[in-house]
N, C-alpha and C positions, 0 to 999 in steps of 0.2 A: 505493500499500498504506498502511495507516495505521499508523502508531507502534507502538500499542496492539498490533498483533497480531505481533509479534517473541516470540521465545522468553525468557523472563524464567528465568533458571538460577536454580534452587533448592535446600535442603538440606532434610533432616529428619535426626535422630537418636536410634538407640535403644542401651539397655543390655544389651550381651549377659551374662548371668550364668553361671558356672563353678559345680560342685557342689562344697561342701567336707565335711569330715569331719561323719558323722550325717547326711547327705543334707540339709542345709540350701544353699539357693542364695545367694551372695556374691558381688559384684563384683569383682573384681579391682582394687587400688590402682594408683591410675595416678600416675606420678611426672610433675607437670606440666612441671619443668624439664628434660625428656629429649622432649619433643614437638617437631619441627622443624615451625614454623607459614611457613616461609619469611619473607618481608615482609608476610603477611598482617594487619590487625589484631588483635588479641587484647584490647582494653580496650573496652567498652561506650562507644559514641556520643551526642552530644545529638542525639537525634532532631529535636527543634526547628528544627536548622540546615536541614533540608529542606524547611520550610516554605515554600509561596510562595504568588503570588495565584491558582495552580490547584489548591491543596491542598484548599480548603472544597469544591470542586464535586466531586472524587476522594473526599474523605470520606464524604459524602453519597451518594453513588454504592454505596459499601461498605452504608452503613446500608439501604439498598435491596435490593441482594442479597441480605441476611439475611432479605429478606421475599418473596422470589421464588423459586416452588417449581421443582423441578427438573424437566427434561423425565418422568424416570419416576416423579416423585409424580403425573405426569398419566394416562401409559401407562406401566404398566411393562415393557413390551416394549422400549423407549429404554433400553438399557442399556450402550451403547457410545458415548465421545466424543472426536472424534479428534485436535482443534486442541491443540497443546502449548503455545500461551500460556495465563499463569494470571491476566492481566487482563481481568476482564472486564467494567469501570466505562466507563461511557459520560460525556463530559464536553463541553461545550462546542469544547474544543481537540480532542478524542478522539473525534469524530461514530461512529456505528453504521454497519455494514456490511448498510444495508436494500437488498433485491435489488431492482435496476433504479432506483436512485436512485443519483447522484452525493454525493462529499462537498459539493461546492459547492449542490448543489441542497436537500441537507439543510438546510444552514447558511441559505439563502434561506428556505426554507418551515417551517424550526422556531422561530420567532422565540419568543424568551422562554424556551427550554427550559433547565432549571437541571442537572440530573443525571438520570443512569440507568444501566442493567443490562442485559445479554446474555447469553443462556445458547443451549447448542444440545445435539443429541443424535441418535444415528442407531439405527436397528434392528439393524444388523449392522455387526462389526468392519471391513469392506471399503467403501470408498465406493459408491453408486449399486446397493447390492444389498438396499434396502429402504427404509421410510421414513426421512424426516429431517426434524427441525425445527430452529427458529430463532425465540427469543422475545425481545422486546424490552421494556423499559420505560421512560418517559421520565416526569420529572415538570417541571410548569410552574407558574408562579405561581398560577394562577387555573383555573376548570374551564372558560372562555369562551376562553381561550388553548388549551387542551389540546383543544377541541372544533375549534377553528379550523387548529391543526395538523393535525389527522386530515385533516380535509377536503383540506387543501392538500397532504398527501403522498400521500393515495388518489387523488386528481385526476392528480398529476403522474405517480406510478407507473403509473396506468393509461395514461396518454398514452405514456409510455415504453414498456410491453409490455400490449397490450390484453390483456381477458380478458372471461370473461362473468361478469357481477354475480350473488352467490348469496348467501343468507340464512342468519345464523349463528342457530341455534335458541336464543332465550330473549335474543337480543341484536339487537333490531331495528335499532336505533341504528349496528350496526357496518357497516361498510363493508368488503366483500368480494369478490374477484373470483377465479375458476379459470381457468387456462390450459390448456386440454387438449393445447397442442401442448407444451409446456414439463411437463405432470402436476404442475404446483403453486398452490398458494393462498395467498394474502396476506390478510389482515385485519387493519384498524385500528379499536380501539375506544376511546374517551375515557369515562374514567370519574373522576367529580370531577377533581381537580388533575394525574391521571397519565392517559397514552396508551399503552396495550396494543399490541404490534403481534405477529402471528405469519406467519411463513412455512414450509410446511409442504409437502412434496412427498415424491410416493409414484413413483419411476422404473420400477417392475416388474410393478406389477400390471396387469393387461389383462382386460376393456378397462379403459382410463383413465376414471375417474371420479371426483367430489369427496368421495363419501359420508363415508369414514373421516377424511380431511383435515377436513371440518366437524365432525365430531365430536369429534375433537383439538381443534379450536380451540375450540368451546362449553367442552368441560370444562377446558380452560386459563384461558378469560377466568372460569370461575366460582371455580377453585383462587386465581386472583391476587388477585383482587377479595376473597377469603376472608381471604388471608394477609397483605395490606395493611391489615387491621383491626389490625396490630401495629407499623405503621411512622407514626410520629408525625413529619411532615416538620417540619425543622429551619428557623426562620425566614431567611431569604435575609441579613438583616443579621448575621446570628451564624455562617454557616457558617465563617467564619475562623477561629472560637474553637473548634471541633471539635477532639475529642483527635486526637493523631495513633498514639500510641502505647498500649498496655495493659499496665499492670503491667510496663512495660521490657522486654517480650518484645521488640519491634523493637529496643531499642538493644541488645540481645545477641546478634543476629541478623548474620551476616556480611554484611557492606555490597557493594552494588553496586560493581565495578568500572568505570571511565569505558567501558570497550570493551564493558561487558554493557547499560548506558543504552541504549534505542532513540531516546529525546530525549537528547541531551547538556545539555540545560537543566533538565531535571525529573527527579529521583530518583523512581522508580515503585513504592518501597519500599511496603508494607503490611501492616495486620493484618487479617484478615478472621475475624468468626464462625463456627462450623462449617459453617452451613446456606449461608452465601457461600461459603467454600473449596471446597466440594463441586463445585459449578459446573465447577469446571476438572481433577476428578479424570478420567482416561481410562476408568476402570471406575468408575462414581456408584455402583452397586448394591452393590457390593464394598464401595467406600468409606465409604456412608452407613452399613451395617452396622458395618465396622472403628471410624468415628469414635463411633459410640452403643456400643459393645462397650468401647473405651477412656477412653470419658467426655471427647471431645476437645471444647473451648470456645472455643479460637484459635488460629488459624496465622497466621506471619509470613513476610510473602514478601519477602526482598531477593537478596542474593548465595547465600543459602540460605533453606532452608524449616525452619520450627522447630513444631512442635504440641506444644500443652502436653495433656496428659491429666490426668484426673480423678485417679489416684494412681500411684502406680510401677508397680503390677501392669499398669496398661492401658497402660504403655510398652510392655511385653513383648508384651502382644496385638496394639497396631498397628504393629508392627516386622514382627513374624511374616505379619501381615496384605499388608504391603506388598511384602515378599519373595515370599511367594507369589503376588500378583498380578503380578509382573513375572517370575517364574521361566522361563517360554517365552524369553524374548528374553537371561536374564542367566546368565553361568558364576559361580562364585565365585573371588576373589583373596583372596591376602594383606590382614591389615590392616595398616593404618598401623605403622610402627614404634614400638614402646613403647605403642599404643593397642589393645590385643589386645578391648577392647568393642567397638571397631567393626565391623560386617559390612560386607565389601565385594563388590562385582561389576562384570563388565565385559561388553559384548556378547559373545553368544555367535558372530557372525558379522562381526569386526570390519571385512572388507571392506565391509559394509552401509555403514558410517558415518550408523547411523539416530541421530535425533535424539530417538527414542523410547526410546532405551537408552545413554545417556551412560555412561560410568564412574562407580560413585556406591559411597559408605559410607552405612551406616547406623549410629547409633549412640543412646543413650538415657540421660540426666541428668537425677535427679531426676524428675519429673514432663514432663520435655519430652525429644520425640523430632524427632531432625533427618536429614533428607538431604540430603548433601553430594553433589556432582557436580562432573567435572572434565573438560579436554579429554585429558587423560593422567594416567597413574599418578601421577607425582611430583607433577603438580599436585593432584590429588583428594587425595593424603594431606595435603599443605602445608594444603590448604582445612578438613580433616576437623580435623586438629590445631589450627588457628586457631578451629574453631566449638566445638570442645571446650573450649578456654580460657575461650572468649567466655559460654559457660553454666556455666562453673565459678568463675567471676568472685566 
């Protein structure tokens, strides 16, 4: 199991308004001194302290993610996303989960690989009930290295699990195979200094045939190449100087606790532009509309998740969208003591131990929306109070 595929605990915040005299909405005054934040940090941290030799590739991955289409941008029916991790960055230390290839094989066959991004989606909310896709994008120093990696990886994948060669319309240089026994298609395409990979499967259609998967792959290749026009690769010798934070957003997001770090030697905290952030949303179509409606430009992920919207009105709309999207799994609970602006929820079925519906609080401050989670109510309330203090610092 790769370290990137754990659950990154996240937060978001929203301001719940109360109606005052004359019908105008006003936010209740919050006395910070009365908030119980336990031992959680309440002052912004120095984000440069988390920079390591791995940071450059991870930051370039984020830039690639901003130029990567959502699966639903290719096929609007792919409106579900089951994976609970939010980290889609691919780096030499955090390899991809390409089908039929081990981490060791990937490392050996992808010589020169710099950074990349992965995304996935499904047609149905339940697994194996409809089309499922996984898309990966890798950057190399030169076009010749990208092409060589494509040949090596496609050859090894075919050797590990054989299939029938197929052609991707409009991309004769692509390497693709269809496995009738597994009902999935794998395709590789080198485009200048990038390498595109698609794994698409249709486990339910009968008879099993690859036409729809080939059509999806063709559309993805076209869409990805189009979006890459907005991506300007960072020179390799400048990766280490890429900024970690954006306007202090990450510094004011609750940091990861040691127990939350999948790799104890590396802090996985990050800031994503809105397009990149959408790739980890469980309902990407709903989230895409909500982001656009609220004007979300950046999202920070650490021990919390904090969204920055266009204006304060956008925070109200974004919170409403989050609450509505999770309504099926949550029951409303009390707000934290002395923090009535927070709207909190717990799993409707506490015996399910679902990581999809952890205890959560939403609140907003100024243009920021936060979603705070915890393992129990006391932890949730203290973490929410700490995140509120960080945003108001």
